[in-house]
C-alpha positions in Angstrom: 0.2 -0.2 -0.2 1.7 3.7 -0.8 -0.8 6.5 0.0 -0.7 10.4 -0.3 -2.5 13.2 1.6 -3.5 16.3 -1.0 -5.3 18.5 1.8 -7.8 17.4 2.9 -8.1 14.1 0.9 -6.3 10.8 0.9 -5.7 8.9 -2.5 -4.4 5.2 -1.2 -3.5 2.6 -3.8 -3.5 -1.2 -1.8 -1.7 -3.4 -3.9 -2.5 -7.2 -4.8 -2.6 -9.6 -1.7 -3.9 -6.4 0.4 -6.9 -6.8 2.5 -9.0 -3.8 2.0 -10.0 -2.8 5.8 -7.1 -3.5 7.3 -5.1 -0.7 4.9 -8.3 1.2 5.2 -7.5 1.0 9.1 -3.7 1.6 8.5 -4.0 4.9 7.1 -7.1 6.1 9.7 -5.0 5.6 12.5 -1.3 6.7 11.1 -3.8 10.4 9.9 -5.6 9.9 12.8 -8.7 10.6 11.3 -11.8 10.9 13.2 -14.3 11.4 9.8 -14.6 10.7 6.5 -16.0 9.7 3.5 -14.7 7.2 1.7 -14.8 5.9 -2.2 -12.8 3.3 -4.1 -12.9 0.8 -7.0 -10.5 -1.7 -8.3 -10.4 -5.8 -8.5 -10.8 -8.8 -5.8 -10.4 -12.4 -5.9 -11.4 -12.8 -2.7 -14.3 -11.0 -0.5 -16.8 -11.7 2.3 -20.0 -9.2 2.0 -23.4 -9.6 4.4 -26.5 -8.0 4.5 -28.4 -7.6 8.1 -31.5 -9.1 9.1 -33.1 -6.4 11.4 -35.9 -8.4 12.8 -33.1 -11.1 13.7 -30.2 -8.8 14.5 -28.3 -10.7 12.9 -25.5 -10.7 10.2 -25.8 -13.3 7.2 -22.0 -13.0 5.4 -21.2 -15.2 2.1 -17.3 -15.2 1.1 -16.9 -15.2 -2.8 -13.9 -16.2 -4.7 -12.9 -15.6 -8.5 -11.8 -12.8 -10.9 -14.5 -9.2 -9.3 -14.1 -5.7 -10.7 -14.7 -3.1 -7.7 -18.3 -1.5 -8.5 -18.5 0.6 -5.8 -16.9 0.4 -2.5 -18.8 3.7 -0.3 -18.3 4.5 3.2 -17.4 6.1 6.0 -14.8 6.1 8.9 -15.7 7.8 12.1 -15.7 6.5 16.1 -17.2 3.9 18.4 -16.6 5.2 22.2 -13.4 7.2 20.8 -12.1 4.5 19.1 -11.5 3.7 14.9 -14.9 2.7 13.0 -15.3 2.0 9.6 -18.8 1.3 8.0 -18.6 0.3 4.2 -20.7 -1.8 1.4 -19.0 -2.7 -1.7 -21.0 -4.0 -4.9 -18.7 -6.1 -7.4 -19.2 -7.9 -11.0 -18.0 -10.9 -12.7 -17.2 -11.6 -16.2 -20.7 -12.0 -16.6 -21.9 -8.8 -15.4 -23.7 -10.0 -12.7 -23.9 -8.0 -9.7 -22.7 -9.2 -5.8 -22.3 -6.6 -2.5 -23.6 -5.7 0.6 -22.0 -4.7 3.9 -18.1 -5.6 3.3 -16.6 -7.6 5.5 -13.3 -8.5 4.2 -11.8 -8.2 0.5 -8.2 -8.9 -0.7 -7.1 -6.9 -3.5 -6.7 -9.1 -6.9 -4.9 -6.5 -9.0 -4.9 -2.8 -7.0 -7.4 -0.8 -4.9 -7.6 2.9 -5.5 -9.5 4.7 -3.3 -10.2 8.4 -1.7 -10.6 9.1 2.1 -12.1 12.6 2.0 -11.5 13.8 5.8 -14.2 15.8 7.1 -12.7 18.3 9.9 -15.1 17.1 13.3 -16.0 14.0 14.9 -19.4 11.9 14.7 -19.3 8.6 17.3 -21.7 5.3 17.1 -24.4 3.9 20.0 -25.5 0.7 19.8 -29.3 1.2 19.1 -30.9 -1.7 21.3 -34.5 -1.6 18.5 -32.1 -2.8 15.7 -28.9 -3.6 16.8 -26.5 -1.6 14.5 -24.0 1.0 15.9 -25.7 4.3 14.7 -24.4 7.4 14.2 -24.8 9.3 18.0 -25.9 13.1 16.2 
């Protein structure tokens, strides 16, 4: 991974074999990011995404392997109890154009991942919402 900061934006290149969520966290901690919007694209060959069932308060995850293009990777960096927290969603497409996606748990880069972290000055923490079981913005 390599990255460069230009004013309020950090441009990140995540390389083949690296895990996206780990590298994003590494940058956020090094740069002391408390609040940011994240967008990325690239290619992955091993990833896990999930869908949350609110009634059961449970994530259902699925792991995929093979050649996939990242159609969209978007989300936020903020804090929960003052510590790093990220909430990311990823959509991918296979060679037939079929799309898959959901809440991103992990993703291994197959070629490259080009990420833009847009820093927002301020802080927004999260709290555990008992009604949904989710960690929501504490606004």
